[in-house]
KOLSERO-88011 format. One record per residue (C-alpha): residue number from 1; residue in three letters; y, z, x. Coordinates in steps of 0.5 Angstrom, whole numbers, plus 500, padded with zeros to 3 digits. Layout:
{pt NUM,ALA,{Y,Z,X}}
...
END
This chain:
{pt 1,UNK,{479,517,373}}
{pt 2,UNK,{485,513,377}}
{pt 3,UNK,{485,519,381}}
{pt 4,UNK,{478,519,383}}
{pt 5,UNK,{478,512,384}}
{pt 6,UNK,{484,513,389}}
{pt 7,UNK,{480,518,393}}
{pt 8,UNK,{474,514,393}}
{pt 9,UNK,{478,508,397}}
{pt 10,UNK,{481,513,401}}
{pt 11,UNK,{475,517,404}}
{pt 12,UNK,{472,512,407}}
{pt 13,UNK,{478,510,411}}
{pt 14,UNK,{479,517,413}}
{pt 15,UNK,{472,518,415}}
{pt 16,UNK,{472,511,419}}
{pt 17,UNK,{478,514,423}}
{pt 18,UNK,{475,520,425}}
{pt 19,UNK,{468,517,427}}
{pt 20,UNK,{466,513,433}}
{pt 21,UNK,{472,510,437}}
{pt 22,UNK,{472,503,441}}
{pt 23,UNK,{469,504,448}}
{pt 24,UNK,{475,503,453}}
{pt 25,UNK,{478,498,454}}
{pt 26,UNK,{479,495,448}}
{pt 27,UNK,{485,491,450}}
{pt 28,UNK,{489,489,456}}
{pt 29,UNK,{490,493,462}}
{pt 30,UNK,{497,493,465}}
{pt 31,UNK,{497,493,472}}
{pt 32,UNK,{504,495,475}}
{pt 33,UNK,{506,492,482}}
{pt 34,UNK,{512,496,484}}
{pt 35,UNK,{515,491,488}}
{pt 36,UNK,{517,484,487}}
{pt 37,UNK,{512,478,486}}
{pt 38,UNK,{510,474,493}}
{pt 39,UNK,{509,480,497}}
{pt 40,UNK,{503,483,500}}
{pt 41,UNK,{502,488,495}}
{pt 42,UNK,{503,483,489}}
{pt 43,UNK,{498,478,492}}
{pt 44,UNK,{493,483,493}}
{pt 45,UNK,{494,486,486}}
{pt 46,UNK,{493,479,483}}
{pt 47,UNK,{487,478,487}}
{pt 48,UNK,{483,484,485}}
{pt 49,UNK,{486,484,478}}
{pt 50,UNK,{483,478,476}}
{pt 51,UNK,{476,480,478}}
{pt 52,UNK,{477,487,475}}
{pt 53,UNK,{479,483,468}}
{pt 54,UNK,{472,480,469}}
{pt 55,UNK,{468,486,470}}
{pt 56,UNK,{472,490,465}}
{pt 57,UNK,{472,485,459}}
{pt 58,UNK,{479,485,458}}
{pt 59,UNK,{485,482,462}}
{pt 60,UNK,{488,486,467}}
{pt 61,UNK,{496,484,466}}
{pt 62,UNK,{500,484,473}}
{pt 63,UNK,{507,487,471}}
{pt 64,UNK,{512,487,477}}
{pt 65,UNK,{517,492,477}}
{pt 66,UNK,{521,492,483}}
{pt 67,UNK,{526,497,485}}
{pt 68,UNK,{528,503,489}}
{pt 69,UNK,{523,502,495}}
{pt 70,UNK,{517,502,489}}
{pt 71,UNK,{520,508,486}}
{pt 72,UNK,{522,504,479}}
{pt 73,UNK,{515,502,478}}
{pt 74,UNK,{511,508,480}}
{pt 75,UNK,{516,512,475}}
{pt 76,UNK,{515,508,470}}
{pt 77,UNK,{507,509,470}}
{pt 78,UNK,{508,516,471}}
{pt 79,UNK,{511,517,465}}
{pt 80,UNK,{507,512,461}}
{pt 81,UNK,{502,514,456}}
{pt 82,UNK,{496,517,459}}
{pt 83,UNK,{491,512,456}}
{pt 84,UNK,{488,508,461}}
{pt 85,UNK,{492,502,459}}
{pt 86,UNK,{498,502,464}}
{pt 87,UNK,{496,503,471}}
{pt 88,UNK,{499,503,478}}
{pt 89,UNK,{498,499,485}}
{pt 90,UNK,{501,504,489}}
{pt 91,UNK,{502,504,497}}
{pt 92,UNK,{503,508,503}}
{pt 93,UNK,{511,507,501}}
{pt 94,UNK,{510,510,494}}
{pt 95,UNK,{506,516,495}}
{pt 96,UNK,{507,518,502}}
{pt 97,UNK,{513,516,505}}
{pt 98,UNK,{518,515,499}}
{pt 99,UNK,{518,523,497}}
{pt 100,UNK,{521,525,504}}
{pt 101,UNK,{525,519,505}}
{pt 102,UNK,{529,519,498}}
{pt 103,UNK,{533,525,497}}
{pt 104,UNK,{531,525,489}}
{pt 105,UNK,{525,523,487}}
{pt 106,UNK,{524,521,480}}
{pt 107,UNK,{516,523,480}}
{pt 108,UNK,{511,527,484}}
{pt 109,UNK,{506,523,488}}
{pt 110,UNK,{501,528,487}}
{pt 111,UNK,{502,532,480}}
{pt 112,UNK,{504,526,476}}
{pt 113,UNK,{498,521,478}}
{pt 114,UNK,{491,521,477}}
{pt 115,UNK,{488,518,483}}
{pt 116,UNK,{483,512,481}}
{pt 117,UNK,{481,508,488}}
{pt 118,UNK,{483,507,495}}
{pt 119,UNK,{482,500,495}}
{pt 120,UNK,{484,497,502}}
{pt 121,UNK,{488,498,508}}
{pt 122,UNK,{492,492,511}}
{pt 123,UNK,{493,493,519}}
{pt 124,UNK,{500,493,522}}
{pt 125,UNK,{501,490,529}}
{pt 126,UNK,{505,492,535}}
{pt 127,UNK,{508,485,538}}
{pt 128,UNK,{513,483,543}}
{pt 129,UNK,{517,477,545}}
{pt 130,UNK,{513,473,551}}
{pt 131,UNK,{519,474,555}}
{pt 132,UNK,{517,482,555}}
{pt 133,UNK,{514,483,562}}
{pt 134,UNK,{508,487,559}}
{pt 135,UNK,{501,485,558}}
{pt 136,UNK,{498,491,554}}
{pt 137,UNK,{500,498,551}}
{pt 138,UNK,{500,502,558}}
{pt 139,UNK,{505,496,561}}
{pt 140,UNK,{509,496,555}}
{pt 141,UNK,{510,504,555}}
{pt 142,UNK,{511,504,563}}
{pt 143,UNK,{516,499,562}}
{pt 144,UNK,{520,503,556}}
{pt 145,UNK,{520,509,560}}
{pt 146,UNK,{523,506,567}}
{pt 147,UNK,{529,503,562}}
{pt 148,UNK,{530,509,557}}
{pt 149,UNK,{534,506,551}}
{pt 150,UNK,{535,499,554}}
{pt 151,UNK,{530,496,549}}
{pt 152,UNK,{530,495,542}}
{pt 153,UNK,{525,494,536}}
{pt 154,UNK,{526,491,529}}
{pt 155,UNK,{523,493,523}}
{pt 156,UNK,{524,491,515}}
{pt 157,UNK,{529,496,514}}
{pt 158,UNK,{530,504,514}}
{pt 159,UNK,{525,508,512}}
{pt 160,UNK,{520,503,511}}
{pt 161,UNK,{513,503,514}}
{pt 162,UNK,{514,499,519}}
{pt 163,UNK,{520,503,522}}
{pt 164,UNK,{516,509,521}}
{pt 165,UNK,{511,506,525}}
{pt 166,UNK,{516,505,531}}
{pt 167,UNK,{518,512,530}}
{pt 168,UNK,{511,515,531}}
{pt 169,UNK,{510,510,537}}
{pt 170,UNK,{516,513,540}}
{pt 171,UNK,{514,520,539}}
{pt 172,UNK,{507,520,541}}
{pt 173,UNK,{509,515,547}}
{pt 174,UNK,{515,519,549}}
{pt 175,UNK,{519,513,550}}
{pt 176,UNK,{527,511,548}}
{pt 177,UNK,{527,505,544}}
{pt 178,UNK,{533,503,539}}
{pt 179,UNK,{531,501,532}}
{pt 180,UNK,{534,495,529}}
{pt 181,UNK,{533,495,521}}
{pt 182,UNK,{533,488,518}}
{pt 183,UNK,{533,487,510}}
{pt 184,UNK,{526,485,510}}
{pt 185,UNK,{520,483,515}}
{pt 186,UNK,{522,476,515}}
{pt 187,UNK,{529,476,518}}
{pt 188,UNK,{526,481,523}}
{pt 189,UNK,{520,477,525}}
{pt 190,UNK,{525,471,526}}
{pt 191,UNK,{529,475,531}}
{pt 192,UNK,{523,477,534}}
{pt 193,UNK,{520,470,535}}
{pt 194,UNK,{527,468,537}}
{pt 195,UNK,{528,473,543}}
{pt 196,UNK,{534,476,540}}
{pt 197,UNK,{530,483,539}}
{pt 198,UNK,{524,484,544}}
{pt 199,UNK,{519,489,540}}
{pt 200,UNK,{517,490,533}}
{pt 201,UNK,{511,493,529}}
{pt 202,UNK,{509,488,523}}
{pt 203,UNK,{504,487,518}}
{pt 204,UNK,{498,483,521}}
{pt 205,UNK,{498,478,516}}
{pt 206,UNK,{505,475,517}}
{pt 207,UNK,{505,476,525}}
{pt 208,UNK,{498,473,526}}
{pt 209,UNK,{500,466,526}}
{pt 210,UNK,{505,467,531}}
{pt 211,UNK,{500,471,536}}
{pt 212,UNK,{495,465,535}}
{pt 213,UNK,{501,460,536}}
{pt 214,UNK,{504,464,542}}
{pt 215,UNK,{510,465,540}}
{pt 216,UNK,{509,473,540}}
{pt 217,UNK,{504,477,544}}
{pt 218,UNK,{500,481,540}}
{pt 219,UNK,{499,488,544}}
{pt 220,UNK,{495,492,539}}
{pt 221,UNK,{493,493,532}}
{pt 222,UNK,{495,500,529}}
{pt 223,UNK,{489,502,525}}
{pt 224,UNK,{483,506,528}}
{pt 225,UNK,{478,500,528}}
{pt 226,UNK,{479,493,530}}
{pt 227,UNK,{481,488,525}}
{pt 228,UNK,{476,482,525}}
{pt 229,UNK,{482,478,524}}
{pt 230,UNK,{484,478,531}}
{pt 231,UNK,{482,480,538}}
{pt 232,UNK,{486,486,539}}
{pt 233,UNK,{485,493,541}}
{pt 234,UNK,{487,499,537}}
{pt 235,UNK,{493,503,539}}
{pt 236,UNK,{488,508,541}}
{pt 237,UNK,{484,504,545}}
{pt 238,UNK,{490,501,549}}
{pt 239,UNK,{492,508,551}}
{pt 240,UNK,{495,512,545}}
{pt 241,UNK,{490,516,542}}
{pt 242,UNK,{491,519,535}}
{pt 243,UNK,{496,513,533}}
{pt 244,UNK,{494,510,527}}
{pt 245,UNK,{499,507,522}}
{pt 246,UNK,{497,502,516}}
{pt 247,UNK,{499,500,509}}
{pt 248,UNK,{494,501,504}}
{pt 249,UNK,{494,500,497}}
{pt 250,UNK,{490,504,491}}
{pt 251,UNK,{490,505,484}}
{pt 252,UNK,{493,510,480}}
{pt 253,UNK,{494,512,473}}
{pt 254,UNK,{498,517,469}}
{pt 255,UNK,{496,524,470}}
{pt 256,UNK,{492,526,464}}
{pt 257,UNK,{489,520,463}}
{pt 258,UNK,{482,521,460}}
{pt 259,UNK,{476,521,465}}
{pt 260,UNK,{472,516,461}}
{pt 261,UNK,{478,511,463}}
{pt 262,UNK,{479,513,470}}
{pt 263,UNK,{471,512,471}}
{pt 264,UNK,{471,505,468}}
{pt 265,UNK,{477,503,472}}
{pt 266,UNK,{474,506,479}}
{pt 267,UNK,{468,502,478}}
{pt 268,UNK,{472,496,476}}
{pt 269,UNK,{476,497,482}}
{pt 270,UNK,{471,498,487}}
{pt 271,UNK,{466,493,484}}
{pt 272,UNK,{472,488,485}}
{pt 273,UNK,{473,489,492}}
{pt 274,UNK,{466,489,494}}
{pt 275,UNK,{465,482,491}}
{pt 276,UNK,{464,477,496}}
{pt 277,UNK,{469,472,494}}
{pt 278,UNK,{474,477,494}}
{pt 279,UNK,{472,480,500}}
{pt 280,UNK,{473,473,504}}
{pt 281,UNK,{480,472,501}}
{pt 282,UNK,{482,479,503}}
{pt 283,UNK,{479,478,510}}
{pt 284,UNK,{483,472,510}}
{pt 285,UNK,{489,476,509}}
{pt 286,UNK,{487,481,514}}
{pt 287,UNK,{486,487,509}}
{pt 288,UNK,{480,491,510}}
{pt 289,UNK,{476,494,504}}
{pt 290,UNK,{475,501,503}}
{pt 291,UNK,{473,503,496}}
{pt 292,UNK,{473,510,494}}
{pt 293,UNK,{472,516,489}}
{pt 294,UNK,{478,519,486}}
{pt 295,UNK,{477,525,490}}
{pt 296,UNK,{477,521,496}}
{pt 297,UNK,{484,518,494}}
{pt 298,UNK,{487,525,492}}
{pt 299,UNK,{485,527,499}}
{pt 300,UNK,{488,521,503}}
{pt 301,UNK,{495,522,499}}
{pt 302,UNK,{495,529,501}}
{pt 303,UNK,{494,527,508}}
{pt 304,UNK,{499,522,508}}
{pt 305,UNK,{504,526,505}}
{pt 306,UNK,{503,531,511}}
{pt 307,UNK,{503,526,516}}
{pt 308,UNK,{509,522,514}}
{pt 309,UNK,{514,527,512}}
{pt 310,UNK,{515,530,519}}
{pt 311,UNK,{516,522,522}}
{pt 312,UNK,{521,521,516}}
{pt 313,UNK,{525,527,517}}
{pt 314,UNK,{525,526,525}}
{pt 315,UNK,{527,519,524}}
{pt 316,UNK,{533,521,520}}
{pt 317,UNK,{532,516,515}}
{pt 318,UNK,{534,518,508}}
{pt 319,UNK,{536,514,502}}
{pt 320,UNK,{540,517,496}}
END
């Protein structure tokens, strides 16, 4: 009798465990930002994550795990349980540039991740100090060709998207300009506005105030389309057809994450960037909304890897 009673107690528990499971998500989702707090990726992640929390009905918790140019946090997500509760705010650095820049990568940007959605792009901008005697891109290229190797350009560091934007420009325009790396975009921008270095490719959000205030001259934005945040031509329009660089942010999950979770995250991410209030704030940050299917993001990553690999190798930049 005691054995039968115990069986009667156990059977409902087993039956419940094998029955219908709670719909995803039934607990908070961790969104890893692989850079320090306060940067553009962190700001965008927090803005979008807050709206995703409302849409999912579960809190999206931001966790900053900076280090190794974004590789540390990205690797943590790649190796996380593929259950949809740990996701990554990936960037052009983590999924396109770093694989060619670092001699040893802890993860594969394609095989180790399930694409969710390409959320936004953030334009870069070519700026010069007002003392530079060039009012537009064609004049700047002519000036550089007339004095090869005598001009410098600043960047946020070796192998960064801003450095490689300059290297791509050099290659496509056929000019010789010396790269001056800094430890971050802030110090680089300070020296450019002070006239210590005459040229820089920068993220538009950090340069737009200087351009409007006259301490920098904006030459062109680096995206295929103009930015609504400022009246500047694109590099292609200004005289360099085919030139396009930008920073982008996209959601990734660990490879093997169930389709149900990917679909829910994709829907939440796309709805978040489509929200009028979120869009307004993103536009203020000079970020342009994309929103995509997982398939489109997968294609984008492969195209970006093919694009940036040769640029990194030609630049000679490497990180051990």
